[in-house]
mmCIF file of the C-alpha atoms, coordinates in Angstrom:
data_MODEL
# 
_entry.id   MODEL 
# 
loop_
_atom_site.group_PDB 
_atom_site.id 
_atom_site.type_symbol 
_atom_site.label_atom_id 
_atom_site.label_alt_id 
_atom_site.label_comp_id 
_atom_site.label_asym_id 
_atom_site.label_entity_id 
_atom_site.label_seq_id 
_atom_site.pdbx_PDB_ins_code 
_atom_site.Cartn_x 
_atom_site.Cartn_y 
_atom_site.Cartn_z 
_atom_site.occupancy 
_atom_site.B_iso_or_equiv 
_atom_site.pdbx_formal_charge 
_atom_site.auth_seq_id 
_atom_site.auth_comp_id 
_atom_site.auth_asym_id 
_atom_site.auth_atom_id 
_atom_site.pdbx_PDB_model_num 
ATOM 1   C CA . MET A 1 1   ? 11.597  -13.131 -21.737 1.00 0.00 ? 1   MET A CA 1 
ATOM 2   C CA . LYS A 1 2   ? 11.957  -13.429 -17.928 1.00 0.00 ? 2   LYS A CA 1 
ATOM 3   C CA . ALA A 1 3   ? 12.740  -9.713  -17.664 1.00 0.00 ? 3   ALA A CA 1 
ATOM 4   C CA . ASN A 1 4   ? 9.536   -8.945  -19.584 1.00 0.00 ? 4   ASN A CA 1 
ATOM 5   C CA . LYS A 1 5   ? 7.490   -11.082 -17.137 1.00 0.00 ? 5   LYS A CA 1 
ATOM 6   C CA . LYS A 1 6   ? 9.162   -9.335  -14.191 1.00 0.00 ? 6   LYS A CA 1 
ATOM 7   C CA . ARG A 1 7   ? 8.365   -5.935  -15.671 1.00 0.00 ? 7   ARG A CA 1 
ATOM 8   C CA . LYS A 1 8   ? 4.731   -6.967  -16.238 1.00 0.00 ? 8   LYS A CA 1 
ATOM 9   C CA . ALA A 1 9   ? 4.460   -8.177  -12.623 1.00 0.00 ? 9   ALA A CA 1 
ATOM 10  C CA . ALA A 1 10  ? 5.858   -4.869  -11.332 1.00 0.00 ? 10  ALA A CA 1 
ATOM 11  C CA . VAL A 1 11  ? 3.491   -2.859  -13.532 1.00 0.00 ? 11  VAL A CA 1 
ATOM 12  C CA . LEU A 1 12  ? 0.488   -4.957  -12.445 1.00 0.00 ? 12  LEU A CA 1 
ATOM 13  C CA . LEU A 1 13  ? 1.377   -4.527  -8.760  1.00 0.00 ? 13  LEU A CA 1 
ATOM 14  C CA . ALA A 1 14  ? 1.804   -0.772  -9.198  1.00 0.00 ? 14  ALA A CA 1 
ATOM 15  C CA . ALA A 1 15  ? -1.521  -0.552  -11.015 1.00 0.00 ? 15  ALA A CA 1 
ATOM 16  C CA . ALA A 1 16  ? -3.223  -2.613  -8.297  1.00 0.00 ? 16  ALA A CA 1 
ATOM 17  C CA . PHE A 1 17  ? -1.735  -0.437  -5.565  1.00 0.00 ? 17  PHE A CA 1 
ATOM 18  C CA . PHE A 1 18  ? -2.798  2.798   -7.196  1.00 0.00 ? 18  PHE A CA 1 
ATOM 19  C CA . SER A 1 19  ? -6.266  1.366   -7.787  1.00 0.00 ? 19  SER A CA 1 
ATOM 20  C CA . PHE A 1 20  ? -6.389  0.887   -4.006  1.00 0.00 ? 20  PHE A CA 1 
ATOM 21  C CA . LEU A 1 21  ? -5.706  4.572   -3.630  1.00 0.00 ? 21  LEU A CA 1 
ATOM 22  C CA . LEU A 1 22  ? -8.584  5.417   -5.942  1.00 0.00 ? 22  LEU A CA 1 
ATOM 23  C CA . ALA A 1 23  ? -11.123 3.689   -3.710  1.00 0.00 ? 23  ALA A CA 1 
ATOM 24  C CA . GLY A 1 24  ? -13.147 5.497   -1.074  1.00 0.00 ? 24  GLY A CA 1 
ATOM 25  C CA . CYS A 1 25  ? -12.239 5.354   2.596   1.00 0.00 ? 25  CYS A CA 1 
ATOM 26  C CA . GLY A 1 26  ? -13.760 2.373   4.340   1.00 0.00 ? 26  GLY A CA 1 
ATOM 27  C CA . GLY A 1 27  ? -12.978 -0.556  6.601   1.00 0.00 ? 27  GLY A CA 1 
ATOM 28  C CA . PRO A 1 28  ? -12.792 -0.442  10.364  1.00 0.00 ? 28  PRO A CA 1 
ATOM 29  C CA . GLN A 1 29  ? -9.647  0.046   12.367  1.00 0.00 ? 29  GLN A CA 1 
ATOM 30  C CA . GLU A 1 30  ? -9.106  -2.489  15.139  1.00 0.00 ? 30  GLU A CA 1 
ATOM 31  C CA . GLY A 1 31  ? -7.280  -1.518  18.301  1.00 0.00 ? 31  GLY A CA 1 
ATOM 32  C CA . SER A 1 32  ? -5.415  1.705   18.878  1.00 0.00 ? 32  SER A CA 1 
ATOM 33  C CA . GLU A 1 33  ? -2.246  1.191   16.798  1.00 0.00 ? 33  GLU A CA 1 
ATOM 34  C CA . THR A 1 34  ? -0.648  4.337   15.413  1.00 0.00 ? 34  THR A CA 1 
ATOM 35  C CA . VAL A 1 35  ? -0.056  4.616   11.699  1.00 0.00 ? 35  VAL A CA 1 
ATOM 36  C CA . ALA A 1 36  ? 2.853   7.117   11.956  1.00 0.00 ? 36  ALA A CA 1 
ATOM 37  C CA . GLY A 1 37  ? 6.153   5.532   10.884  1.00 0.00 ? 37  GLY A CA 1 
ATOM 38  C CA . ARG A 1 38  ? 7.687   3.478   8.070   1.00 0.00 ? 38  ARG A CA 1 
ATOM 39  C CA . TRP A 1 39  ? 5.694   0.522   6.718   1.00 0.00 ? 39  TRP A CA 1 
ATOM 40  C CA . GLU A 1 40  ? 7.064   -2.113  4.302   1.00 0.00 ? 40  GLU A CA 1 
ATOM 41  C CA . MET A 1 41  ? 4.918   -4.421  2.222   1.00 0.00 ? 41  MET A CA 1 
ATOM 42  C CA . THR A 1 42  ? 5.353   -7.959  3.549   1.00 0.00 ? 42  THR A CA 1 
ATOM 43  C CA . GLU A 1 43  ? 2.949   -9.774  1.235   1.00 0.00 ? 43  GLU A CA 1 
ATOM 44  C CA . ILE A 1 44  ? 0.361   -9.376  -1.473  1.00 0.00 ? 44  ILE A CA 1 
ATOM 45  C CA . THR A 1 45  ? -2.586  -11.698 -1.842  1.00 0.00 ? 45  THR A CA 1 
ATOM 46  C CA . ALA A 1 46  ? -4.686  -12.172 -4.969  1.00 0.00 ? 46  ALA A CA 1 
ATOM 47  C CA . GLY A 1 47  ? -7.425  -14.746 -4.577  1.00 0.00 ? 47  GLY A CA 1 
ATOM 48  C CA . ALA A 1 48  ? -5.849  -17.833 -3.012  1.00 0.00 ? 48  ALA A CA 1 
ATOM 49  C CA . ARG A 1 49  ? -2.287  -16.865 -4.013  1.00 0.00 ? 49  ARG A CA 1 
ATOM 50  C CA . GLN A 1 50  ? -0.091  -15.216 -1.372  1.00 0.00 ? 50  GLN A CA 1 
ATOM 51  C CA . VAL A 1 51  ? 3.235   -13.760 -2.419  1.00 0.00 ? 51  VAL A CA 1 
ATOM 52  C CA . ALA A 1 52  ? 5.825   -12.883 0.248   1.00 0.00 ? 52  ALA A CA 1 
ATOM 53  C CA . ALA A 1 53  ? 7.981   -9.750  -0.065  1.00 0.00 ? 53  ALA A CA 1 
ATOM 54  C CA . ASP A 1 54  ? 11.130  -11.599 -1.177  1.00 0.00 ? 54  ASP A CA 1 
ATOM 55  C CA . GLU A 1 55  ? 9.197   -13.539 -3.827  1.00 0.00 ? 55  GLU A CA 1 
ATOM 56  C CA . TYR A 1 56  ? 7.575   -10.284 -5.001  1.00 0.00 ? 56  TYR A CA 1 
ATOM 57  C CA . LYS A 1 57  ? 11.006  -8.590  -5.368  1.00 0.00 ? 57  LYS A CA 1 
ATOM 58  C CA . LYS A 1 58  ? 12.326  -11.478 -7.461  1.00 0.00 ? 58  LYS A CA 1 
ATOM 59  C CA . ALA A 1 59  ? 9.216   -11.688 -9.659  1.00 0.00 ? 59  ALA A CA 1 
ATOM 60  C CA . ALA A 1 60  ? 9.001   -7.917  -10.160 1.00 0.00 ? 60  ALA A CA 1 
ATOM 61  C CA . GLY A 1 61  ? 12.756  -7.454  -10.643 1.00 0.00 ? 61  GLY A CA 1 
ATOM 62  C CA . VAL A 1 62  ? 12.957  -4.686  -8.025  1.00 0.00 ? 62  VAL A CA 1 
ATOM 63  C CA . SER A 1 63  ? 15.432  -4.043  -5.216  1.00 0.00 ? 63  SER A CA 1 
ATOM 64  C CA . GLN A 1 64  ? 12.878  -3.143  -2.565  1.00 0.00 ? 64  GLN A CA 1 
ATOM 65  C CA . VAL A 1 65  ? 9.241   -3.707  -1.692  1.00 0.00 ? 65  VAL A CA 1 
ATOM 66  C CA . PRO A 1 66  ? 6.777   -0.795  -1.706  1.00 0.00 ? 66  PRO A CA 1 
ATOM 67  C CA . ILE A 1 67  ? 7.215   1.391   1.398   1.00 0.00 ? 67  ILE A CA 1 
ATOM 68  C CA . LEU A 1 68  ? 4.686   3.777   2.917   1.00 0.00 ? 68  LEU A CA 1 
ATOM 69  C CA . THR A 1 69  ? 5.991   6.396   5.358   1.00 0.00 ? 69  THR A CA 1 
ATOM 70  C CA . PHE A 1 70  ? 3.446   8.197   7.521   1.00 0.00 ? 70  PHE A CA 1 
ATOM 71  C CA . GLU A 1 71  ? 4.648   11.397  9.202   1.00 0.00 ? 71  GLU A CA 1 
ATOM 72  C CA . GLU A 1 72  ? 3.194   12.793  12.437  1.00 0.00 ? 72  GLU A CA 1 
ATOM 73  C CA . ASN A 1 73  ? 2.327   16.014  10.536  1.00 0.00 ? 73  ASN A CA 1 
ATOM 74  C CA . GLY A 1 74  ? -0.173  14.137  8.334   1.00 0.00 ? 74  GLY A CA 1 
ATOM 75  C CA . GLU A 1 75  ? 2.019   13.598  5.251   1.00 0.00 ? 75  GLU A CA 1 
ATOM 76  C CA . VAL A 1 76  ? 2.430   10.182  3.602   1.00 0.00 ? 76  VAL A CA 1 
ATOM 77  C CA . THR A 1 77  ? 5.014   9.068   1.032   1.00 0.00 ? 77  THR A CA 1 
ATOM 78  C CA . LEU A 1 78  ? 4.895   5.973   -1.173  1.00 0.00 ? 78  LEU A CA 1 
ATOM 79  C CA . ASP A 1 79  ? 8.240   4.656   -2.427  1.00 0.00 ? 79  ASP A CA 1 
ATOM 80  C CA . MET A 1 80  ? 7.989   1.977   -5.097  1.00 0.00 ? 80  MET A CA 1 
ATOM 81  C CA . ASP A 1 81  ? 11.633  1.057   -5.746  1.00 0.00 ? 81  ASP A CA 1 
ATOM 82  C CA . GLY A 1 82  ? 12.708  4.695   -6.031  1.00 0.00 ? 82  GLY A CA 1 
ATOM 83  C CA . ASP A 1 83  ? 9.549   6.007   -7.713  1.00 0.00 ? 83  ASP A CA 1 
ATOM 84  C CA . THR A 1 84  ? 7.856   8.170   -5.053  1.00 0.00 ? 84  THR A CA 1 
ATOM 85  C CA . GLY A 1 85  ? 4.582   9.977   -4.565  1.00 0.00 ? 85  GLY A CA 1 
ATOM 86  C CA . THR A 1 86  ? 3.147   11.999  -1.686  1.00 0.00 ? 86  THR A CA 1 
ATOM 87  C CA . GLY A 1 87  ? -0.186  12.751  -0.113  1.00 0.00 ? 87  GLY A CA 1 
ATOM 88  C CA . SER A 1 88  ? -1.721  13.102  3.316   1.00 0.00 ? 88  SER A CA 1 
ATOM 89  C CA . TRP A 1 89  ? -3.284  10.831  5.883   1.00 0.00 ? 89  TRP A CA 1 
ATOM 90  C CA . GLU A 1 90  ? -5.772  11.319  8.660   1.00 0.00 ? 90  GLU A CA 1 
ATOM 91  C CA . GLN A 1 91  ? -7.725  9.318   11.149  1.00 0.00 ? 91  GLN A CA 1 
ATOM 92  C CA . ASP A 1 92  ? -11.440 9.596   10.460  1.00 0.00 ? 92  ASP A CA 1 
ATOM 93  C CA . GLY A 1 93  ? -13.372 7.981   13.287  1.00 0.00 ? 93  GLY A CA 1 
ATOM 94  C CA . LEU A 1 94  ? -12.631 4.275   13.052  1.00 0.00 ? 94  LEU A CA 1 
ATOM 95  C CA . TYR A 1 95  ? -10.541 4.586   9.874   1.00 0.00 ? 95  TYR A CA 1 
ATOM 96  C CA . TYR A 1 96  ? -7.142  5.752   8.670   1.00 0.00 ? 96  TYR A CA 1 
ATOM 97  C CA . CYS A 1 97  ? -7.372  7.299   5.211   1.00 0.00 ? 97  CYS A CA 1 
ATOM 98  C CA . ILE A 1 98  ? -4.688  8.131   2.664   1.00 0.00 ? 98  ILE A CA 1 
ATOM 99  C CA . LYS A 1 99  ? -5.576  11.166  0.548   1.00 0.00 ? 99  LYS A CA 1 
ATOM 100 C CA . TYR A 1 100 ? -3.820  12.379  -2.576  1.00 0.00 ? 100 TYR A CA 1 
ATOM 101 C CA . THR A 1 101 ? -4.561  14.313  -5.723  1.00 0.00 ? 101 THR A CA 1 
ATOM 102 C CA . ARG A 1 102 ? -4.142  12.717  -9.124  1.00 0.00 ? 102 ARG A CA 1 
ATOM 103 C CA . ASP A 1 103 ? -5.104  14.430  -12.375 1.00 0.00 ? 103 ASP A CA 1 
ATOM 104 C CA . GLY A 1 104 ? -6.765  17.219  -10.372 1.00 0.00 ? 104 GLY A CA 1 
ATOM 105 C CA . GLU A 1 105 ? -9.059  14.818  -8.490  1.00 0.00 ? 105 GLU A CA 1 
ATOM 106 C CA . GLU A 1 106 ? -8.810  14.068  -4.754  1.00 0.00 ? 106 GLU A CA 1 
ATOM 107 C CA . ASN A 1 107 ? -8.780  10.365  -3.927  1.00 0.00 ? 107 ASN A CA 1 
ATOM 108 C CA . THR A 1 108 ? -8.857  8.438   -0.638  1.00 0.00 ? 108 THR A CA 1 
ATOM 109 C CA . GLN A 1 109 ? -8.069  4.896   0.460   1.00 0.00 ? 109 GLN A CA 1 
ATOM 110 C CA . ALA A 1 110 ? -8.927  3.155   3.720   1.00 0.00 ? 110 ALA A CA 1 
ATOM 111 C CA . ILE A 1 111 ? -6.395  1.397   5.905   1.00 0.00 ? 111 ILE A CA 1 
ATOM 112 C CA . ARG A 1 112 ? -7.395  -1.260  8.397   1.00 0.00 ? 112 ARG A CA 1 
ATOM 113 C CA . MET A 1 113 ? -5.068  -2.092  11.271  1.00 0.00 ? 113 MET A CA 1 
ATOM 114 C CA . GLU A 1 114 ? -5.102  -5.768  12.195  1.00 0.00 ? 114 GLU A CA 1 
ATOM 115 C CA . ASP A 1 115 ? -2.793  -7.450  14.715  1.00 0.00 ? 115 ASP A CA 1 
ATOM 116 C CA . GLY A 1 116 ? -0.160  -4.735  14.264  1.00 0.00 ? 116 GLY A CA 1 
ATOM 117 C CA . ALA A 1 117 ? -0.252  -4.930  10.457  1.00 0.00 ? 117 ALA A CA 1 
ATOM 118 C CA . MET A 1 118 ? -1.666  -2.425  7.960   1.00 0.00 ? 118 MET A CA 1 
ATOM 119 C CA . ILE A 1 119 ? -4.111  -3.975  5.513   1.00 0.00 ? 119 ILE A CA 1 
ATOM 120 C CA . MET A 1 120 ? -5.411  -2.431  2.270   1.00 0.00 ? 120 MET A CA 1 
ATOM 121 C CA . GLU A 1 121 ? -7.979  -4.267  0.141   1.00 0.00 ? 121 GLU A CA 1 
ATOM 122 C CA . GLN A 1 122 ? -9.450  -3.615  -3.304  1.00 0.00 ? 122 GLN A CA 1 
ATOM 123 C CA . ASP A 1 123 ? -10.617 -5.615  -6.304  1.00 0.00 ? 123 ASP A CA 1 
ATOM 124 C CA . GLY A 1 124 ? -9.558  -8.984  -4.897  1.00 0.00 ? 124 GLY A CA 1 
ATOM 125 C CA . TYR A 1 125 ? -6.059  -7.843  -3.848  1.00 0.00 ? 125 TYR A CA 1 
ATOM 126 C CA . THR A 1 126 ? -4.836  -7.505  -0.276  1.00 0.00 ? 126 THR A CA 1 
ATOM 127 C CA . LEU A 1 127 ? -1.595  -5.674  0.498   1.00 0.00 ? 127 LEU A CA 1 
ATOM 128 C CA . THR A 1 128 ? -0.149  -6.302  3.948   1.00 0.00 ? 128 THR A CA 1 
ATOM 129 C CA . TYR A 1 129 ? 2.385   -3.866  5.431   1.00 0.00 ? 129 TYR A CA 1 
ATOM 130 C CA . GLU A 1 130 ? 4.344   -4.117  8.657   1.00 0.00 ? 130 GLU A CA 1 
ATOM 131 C CA . LYS A 1 131 ? 5.975   -1.299  10.569  1.00 0.00 ? 131 LYS A CA 1 
ATOM 132 C CA . ARG A 1 132 ? 9.796   -1.313  10.301  1.00 0.00 ? 132 ARG A CA 1 
# 
């Protein structure tokens, strides 16, 4: 029964993350941090509940947290415990945007930089990533 709950938690997090990617680009970037590099999820927040990376791994039954890798050439890769996907990223004025194609449709998601962390928000969820 615990394994089933862990699987459900992992599926819900994956669905929430990909719903972030379906949203339009928006949200200001603060400061002049660069997005290029490897970013690991450090926490996820839903409403008043914050879940740290280690707690997420235990609850989801995974060996690693989601990782986003931004290349200087504009490519981005998402690794969710070995399940990967690719797209592109660009800076658009005050925003960083992830772009990818899914089911023949181009999608974008905004990234806000805040105090050296990457923040993505959608539908009451906040994913926080830190550069590693």
